[in-house]
Wavefront OBJ file of the C-alpha trace (Angstrom):
o trace
v 0.000 0.000 0.000
v 1.222 3.508 -0.794
v -0.059 6.833 0.490
v 0.900 10.413 -0.390
v 0.236 13.147 2.171
v -0.479 16.466 0.484
v 0.148 18.827 3.355
v 2.575 18.159 6.165
v 1.139 19.775 9.291
v 0.378 18.385 12.731
v -2.535 16.192 11.639
v -0.558 14.561 8.835
v 2.344 13.977 11.213
v 0.069 12.492 13.875
v -1.360 10.016 11.373
v 2.070 9.153 9.948
v 3.435 8.610 13.446
v 0.511 6.344 14.296
v 0.745 4.266 11.109
v 4.466 3.678 11.476
v 4.326 3.107 15.223
v 1.537 0.544 14.812
v 3.427 -1.009 11.889
v 0.429 -0.739 9.616
v 2.652 0.986 7.046
v 6.377 1.147 6.404
v 8.087 4.560 6.121
v 8.986 3.891 2.496
v 5.287 3.438 1.661
v 4.502 6.998 2.774
v 5.372 10.156 0.812
v 4.886 13.791 1.809
v 4.579 17.052 -0.083
v 3.460 20.620 0.515
v 3.464 23.925 -1.301
v 6.493 25.702 0.083
v 7.876 24.480 3.414
v 10.823 22.300 2.413
v 12.208 22.371 5.955
v 9.032 20.710 7.206
v 9.360 17.950 4.621
v 13.011 17.441 5.539
v 12.004 17.156 9.186
v 9.412 14.448 8.466
v 11.910 12.611 6.291
v 14.532 12.691 9.030
v 12.125 11.909 11.885
v 10.119 9.089 10.297
v 12.004 8.027 7.156
v 9.123 8.906 4.812
v 9.751 9.966 1.217
v 9.616 13.513 -0.085
v 7.604 13.764 -3.324
v 9.843 14.665 -6.254
v 9.236 17.598 -8.580
v 7.514 15.415 -11.179
v 5.120 14.039 -8.547
v 5.478 10.521 -9.943
v 4.590 9.077 -6.535
v 0.991 10.237 -7.058
v 0.466 7.832 -9.952
v 1.155 4.769 -7.818
v -0.643 5.889 -4.674
v -3.542 3.894 -3.277
v -4.512 6.885 -1.140
v -3.955 10.633 -1.358
v -4.323 12.349 2.015
v -5.405 15.997 1.770
v -4.090 17.419 5.032
v -4.014 21.163 4.563
v -6.141 24.102 5.646
v -9.547 24.257 3.919
v -8.621 27.439 2.059
v -5.717 25.612 0.369
v -7.653 22.573 -0.874
v -8.559 23.966 -4.312
v -4.975 24.945 -5.105
v -3.683 21.592 -3.892
v -6.125 19.662 -6.061
v -5.263 21.769 -9.102
v -1.612 20.931 -8.555
v -2.070 17.157 -8.400
v -5.127 16.526 -10.595
v -3.251 15.485 -13.739
v -1.121 12.999 -11.832
v -4.004 11.043 -10.293
v -5.225 7.678 -11.532
v -8.771 6.347 -11.324
v -8.057 3.778 -8.613
v -6.687 6.317 -6.140
v -8.843 7.175 -3.137
v -8.695 10.799 -2.043
v -8.902 11.142 1.736
v -9.620 14.631 3.026
v -9.139 15.729 6.629
v -9.847 19.374 5.734
v -12.677 20.510 8.015
v -15.880 21.499 6.258
v -14.788 20.806 2.663
v -17.442 18.580 1.105
v -17.022 15.523 -1.076
v -18.950 17.361 -3.781
v -16.460 20.235 -3.665
v -13.493 17.901 -4.028
v -15.101 16.016 -6.906
v -15.883 19.270 -8.675
v -12.134 19.901 -8.833
v -10.945 16.399 -9.761
v -13.929 14.538 -11.230
v -15.633 11.364 -10.069
v -12.783 9.960 -8.024
v -13.475 7.881 -4.928
v -13.405 10.406 -2.086
v -13.567 9.881 1.657
v -13.863 12.626 4.247
v -12.276 11.815 7.571
v -12.272 13.763 10.814
v -9.592 12.297 13.077
v -7.883 14.045 15.954
v -4.264 14.444 16.956
v -4.463 11.522 19.383
v -3.752 9.472 16.241
v -0.132 9.979 17.242
v -0.570 7.565 20.149
v -3.063 5.288 18.400
v -6.067 6.768 20.226
v -7.805 8.939 17.639
v -11.597 9.108 17.515
v -12.209 9.288 13.760
v -15.442 9.853 11.876
v -15.564 8.903 8.188
v -17.983 9.333 5.290
v -17.354 8.319 1.700
v -18.667 8.879 -1.791
v -20.494 6.259 -3.826
v -17.349 5.721 -5.896
v -15.438 4.201 -2.963
v -15.586 0.433 -3.442
v -16.213 -2.055 -0.652
v -12.574 -3.148 -0.860
v -11.385 0.452 -0.615
v -13.686 1.030 2.352
v -12.133 -1.987 4.039
v -8.588 -0.720 3.439
v -9.498 2.753 4.648
v -11.094 1.431 7.822
v -7.980 -0.667 8.400
v -5.820 2.450 8.080
v -7.983 4.470 10.458
v -8.546 1.726 13.022
v -4.780 1.375 13.365
v -4.678 4.874 14.870
v -7.815 4.636 17.018
v -11.551 4.040 16.744
v -13.581 4.543 13.549
v -17.201 5.658 13.312
v -18.883 5.652 9.898
v -21.372 8.517 9.612
v -23.381 10.407 7.029
v -21.382 13.249 5.534
v -23.488 15.977 7.113
v -22.801 14.456 10.548
v -19.082 15.116 10.155
v -19.687 18.687 11.326
v -20.783 17.323 14.693
v -17.907 14.836 14.696
v -15.606 17.839 14.243
v -17.241 19.676 17.145
v -17.082 16.687 19.493
v -14.005 14.650 18.525
v -11.955 16.654 16.051
v -11.637 19.623 18.394
v -12.332 17.610 21.544
v -8.741 17.010 22.700
v -8.180 20.769 22.933
v -11.201 21.104 25.241
v -9.799 18.446 27.538
v -6.346 20.027 27.538
v -7.944 23.354 28.434
v -9.890 21.714 31.254
v -6.686 20.017 32.447
v -4.897 23.372 32.473
v -7.697 24.852 34.566
v -7.608 21.915 37.013
v -3.852 22.203 37.387
v -4.128 25.925 38.109
v -6.938 25.292 40.591
v -4.713 22.804 42.390
v -1.976 25.420 42.617
v -4.458 28.035 43.837
v -5.442 25.632 46.622
v -1.943 24.933 47.843
v -0.346 22.307 45.601
v 2.908 22.775 43.715
v 2.534 23.085 39.941
v 4.393 19.799 39.400
v 2.244 17.894 41.884
v -0.970 19.358 40.480
v 0.051 18.372 36.946
v 0.904 14.828 38.042
v -2.429 14.436 39.817
v -4.416 15.806 36.874
v -2.656 13.561 34.374
v -3.309 10.409 36.382
v -6.891 11.440 37.097
v -7.602 11.876 33.376
v -5.835 8.606 32.558
v -7.761 6.608 35.141
v -11.088 8.181 34.265
v -10.528 7.534 30.547
v -9.892 3.852 31.295
v -13.041 3.615 33.415
v -15.076 5.291 30.665
v -14.265 2.374 28.358
v -16.156 0.055 30.696
v -19.262 1.845 31.944
v -21.834 4.518 31.135
v -20.600 8.040 31.865
v -23.565 9.027 34.018
v -23.358 5.819 36.046
v -19.678 6.401 36.723
v -20.393 9.934 37.903
v -23.143 8.745 40.214
v -20.934 6.014 41.718
v -18.268 8.483 42.836
v -20.726 11.087 44.129
v -21.606 10.505 47.772
v -24.513 12.591 49.123
v -23.223 15.795 50.743
v -19.632 14.760 50.011
v -16.740 16.595 48.373
v -17.558 15.397 44.852
v -21.165 16.469 45.230
v -20.004 19.931 46.302
v -17.750 20.236 43.280
v -20.415 19.022 40.861
v -22.972 21.403 42.352
v -20.620 24.282 41.633
v -20.295 23.138 38.016
v -24.076 22.847 37.673
v -24.660 26.223 39.311
v -22.314 27.769 36.762
v -24.104 26.092 33.821
v -21.222 23.781 32.982
v -23.368 21.620 30.655
v -24.546 24.703 28.794
v -20.970 25.920 28.400
v -19.891 22.569 26.951
v -22.910 22.556 24.647
v -22.092 26.042 23.401
v -18.475 25.028 22.863
v -19.362 22.028 20.696
v -22.013 24.037 18.850
v -19.521 26.796 18.036
v -17.050 24.310 16.570
v -19.816 22.490 14.670
v -21.154 25.747 13.250
v -17.662 26.811 12.205
v -17.254 23.536 10.327
v -20.475 24.268 8.446
v -19.260 27.799 7.682
v -16.012 26.445 6.252
v -18.006 24.159 3.994
v -19.915 27.140 2.601
v -16.750 29.182 2.125
v -14.974 26.579 0.041
v -17.620 25.202 -2.278
l 1 2 3 4 5 6 7 8 9 10 11 12 13 14 15 16 17 18 19 20 21 22 23 24 25 26 27 28 29 30 31 32 33 34 35 36 37 38 39 40 41 42 43 44 45 46 47 48 49 50 51 52 53 54 55 56 57 58 59 60 61 62 63 64 65 66 67 68 69 70 71 72 73 74 75 76 77 78 79 80 81 82 83 84 85 86 87 88 89 90 91 92 93 94 95 96 97 98 99 100 101 102 103 104 105 106 107 108 109 110 111 112 113 114 115 116 117 118 119 120 121 122 123 124 125 126 127 128 129 130 131 132 133 134 135 136 137 138 139 140 141 142 143 144 145 146 147 148 149 150 151 152 153 154 155 156 157 158 159 160 161 162 163 164 165 166 167 168 169 170 171 172 173 174 175 176 177 178 179 180 181 182 183 184 185 186 187 188 189 190 191 192 193 194 195 196 197 198 199 200 201 202 203 204 205 206 207 208 209 210 211 212 213 214 215 216 217 218 219 220 221 222 223 224 225 226 227 228 229 230 231 232 233 234 235 236 237 238 239 240 241 242 243 244 245 246 247 248 249 250 251 252 253 254 255 256 257 258 259 260 261 262 263 264 265 266 267
């Protein structure tokens, strides 16, 4: 299997790292290219052993998958630059938020196209990825794509329009948790802990809770650790009094809406 990553940012690197680390792909099976940042390509080549696409872009002709991993505003230019090198059996995978399958096909024709929304936890094999594909993606290609994505985490097949919500929940989700972790660490410091101790406690708390969440319903877990009139109940009451659920809902809605806006901008 061969894949060419068009775009070499953090998401592409996270996926490359995951594929190589999980041994689903060999470094020599992966090629990278971008518009102008040669230093970035050299870094990925040195760090992971992947190939840098040559000036003639011959690697594109033999690729099973083309990964579009650039900002949405750069998708049209990227497709224009590679269109003539593509072959009919190549699957185009886009991780560009909001850019529709229809938009991609308008630039390249009726190629098999899959839209994927992973997150950067792909780097450690823990991505939560949503995927939708066009009617031109064969059953065999779907199988290979799911194999690629499942090697870097979980895969949920959704309707294309649902990818906006996937973006709001999972695509952007790690950043919400990191922000929450930052706030918890600072709260620990404000209440007398050292910064190092607070960070250690927060990390292990998130790790343990994440493991527990694989086994039981979220609400049931919360109820089990909440004793009446206890410390946890006091903390949760403060969150409820400050409309924590509403804040989270607004956060996910804002990201989901922005994904829809991007789709309208780059039709």
